[in-house]
C-alpha positions in Angstrom: 77.6 92.5 119.3 77.5 93.0 115.4 78.3 96.8 115.7 81.3 96.2 118.0 82.7 93.8 115.6 82.3 96.3 112.8 84.0 99.1 114.9 86.8 96.7 115.7 87.7 95.8 112.2 87.2 99.3 110.8 89.3 100.8 113.4 92.0 98.3 112.8 92.1 98.8 109.1 91.7 102.7 109.6 94.9 102.6 112.0 97.0 100.8 109.2 97.1 97.8 111.0 98.5 95.4 108.3 96.2 92.6 108.7 95.8 90.0 105.7 92.4 89.6 104.7 92.4 85.9 106.0 93.5 87.0 109.4 90.7 89.6 109.5 88.2 87.3 108.4 89.0 84.5 111.1 88.9 87.3 113.8 85.4 88.4 112.8 84.3 84.8 112.5 83.9 84.9 108.5 84.3 81.5 107.0 85.0 83.1 103.6 87.4 86.1 103.3 85.5 87.5 100.2 82.8 88.3 102.9 85.3 90.7 104.7 86.3 91.9 101.6 82.7 93.0 100.5 81.9 94.4 103.8 85.1 96.4 104.4 85.7 97.4 100.7 85.1 101.1 101.5 88.0 101.0 104.2 90.2 98.9 102.1 89.7 101.2 99.3 90.6 104.3 101.6 93.7 102.4 102.8 94.9 102.2 99.0 94.5 105.6 98.2 96.6 106.4 101.2 99.1 103.9 100.0 99.2 105.7 96.8 99.9 109.1 98.6 102.7 107.8 100.7 104.4 106.3 97.5 103.8 109.4 95.5 105.5 111.4 98.3 108.4 108.9 98.4 109.2 109.2 94.6 109.0 112.9 94.9 105.6 113.5 93.3 
């Protein structure tokens, strides 16, 4: 069951689903959103890099 939860959260984040961390935490059963941020930091950092690339392209960079 734990692996399915992890796959679910990672897939949503990588697909670009704009889920605020408190919503993701609730869906995963985490009582503290900080837990979600620690566990999925690698995915969140990847999304931040993607956002930076999109912004750079938008401003002609």
